[in-house]
Structure formats: C-alpha cells, structure tokens
C-alpha positions as CSV (number, residue, x, y, z in Angstrom):
1,M,212.7,58.2,165.6
2,P,210.7,56.5,167.8
3,G,210.3,52.6,167.5
4,T,213.6,52.8,165.7
5,A,216.4,50.6,167.2
6,P,219.7,52.4,167.8
7,Q,222.2,51.8,165.2
8,T,225.5,50.2,166.9
9,T,229.1,49.7,165.8
10,P,230.4,46.2,166.5
11,K,233.0,46.0,169.5
12,T,236.2,45.4,168.3
13,A,239.0,43.0,169.4
14,I,242.5,42.9,168.7
15,V,243.9,39.2,169.3
16,T,247.8,38.7,169.0
17,G,249.2,35.4,168.2
18,A,246.0,34.5,166.3
19,S,247.7,32.9,163.7
20,S,247.7,29.5,165.6
21,G,246.5,27.9,168.9
22,I,245.1,29.6,171.4
23,G,244.9,32.9,169.8
24,Y,243.4,31.4,166.6
25,A,240.4,30.0,168.7
26,I,240.3,33.2,170.4
27,A,240.0,35.0,167.2
28,C,237.3,32.7,166.0
29,S,235.4,32.7,169.3
30,F,235.2,36.8,169.2
31,A,234.1,36.7,165.4
32,A,231.3,34.3,166.2
33,A,230.2,36.5,168.8
34,G,229.6,39.5,166.3
35,Y,232.9,41.3,167.1
36,A,235.0,43.0,164.9
37,V,238.3,41.1,164.9
38,L,241.9,42.2,163.9
39,A,244.1,38.9,164.3
40,A,247.9,40.0,164.9
41,G,250.4,37.2,164.3
42,R,253.9,36.7,162.7
43,N,252.9,33.8,160.4
44,A,251.1,35.4,156.9
45,D,249.9,31.9,155.4
46,R,248.3,31.1,158.6
47,L,246.6,34.6,159.0
48,A,245.3,34.5,155.4
49,D,244.2,31.0,156.4
50,L,242.0,32.5,159.3
51,A,241.0,35.4,157.1
52,S,239.6,33.0,154.2
53,K,237.7,31.0,157.0
54,L,236.5,34.0,158.6
55,P,235.2,36.7,156.4
56,G,235.5,39.8,157.8
57,V,238.5,39.4,160.0
58,A,241.4,41.5,159.5
59,T,244.7,40.7,159.8
60,W,248.2,42.0,160.8
61,M,251.4,40.7,160.1
62,G,254.4,41.4,162.5
63,D,256.0,40.9,165.7
64,L,254.7,42.9,168.7
65,A,258.1,42.4,170.6
66,T,258.9,46.2,170.8
67,A,256.6,49.1,171.9
68,S,256.7,50.5,168.5
69,A,255.0,47.6,166.6
70,C,252.6,47.7,169.6
71,N,251.6,51.3,168.3
72,R,251.6,50.4,164.7
73,L,248.8,47.5,165.3
74,V,247.0,50.1,167.5
75,E,246.8,52.5,164.9
76,Y,246.1,50.1,161.9
77,C,243.0,49.2,164.1
78,R,242.1,52.6,164.2
79,D,242.5,53.2,160.6
80,L,240.4,50.2,159.9
81,N,237.3,51.3,162.4
82,G,237.5,55.0,162.3
C-alpha cells in the first residue's frame, strides 16, 4: 500500500549472564534500544527481578556450560519469536 510504512519485527538479542553485572546492563541497553530481549542466567530470582523492571523481556534460567544447554536456549528463543 503506497504511503504506508512497512511493518518491522524487532531484532532479538540473546544476553547471557543477564542476571547480574555486565550482562544485566547489556540486557537493559538492548531493551532500551527496542530489541526483543531474551535474558539468560543461572539465578531465577535475579532474572525475575530483571523481567519485572523491563516488561517484555523474556527470561531463560539455566547453565550454558554444555552445547545441549546452548541449543535449548536457541530453540526457546525460536519458539518465542517464531
């Protein structure tokens, strides 16, 4: 339709270590920039705190020490974002 801006899907950022420190700050920065954020970390309480402060941020709790855990995180992100 002429004159209509195209609908865009926000970019997605997977942020590991997002339950504290630099990862937390990076998740906040991406959310402020309009990204869809999937915040991953090992501390469920801190991730819940992050999600309560940044509505729309999805969280994933787990330890990414193995390839299978990394694959589960990516699959979860795909499920969230289609």
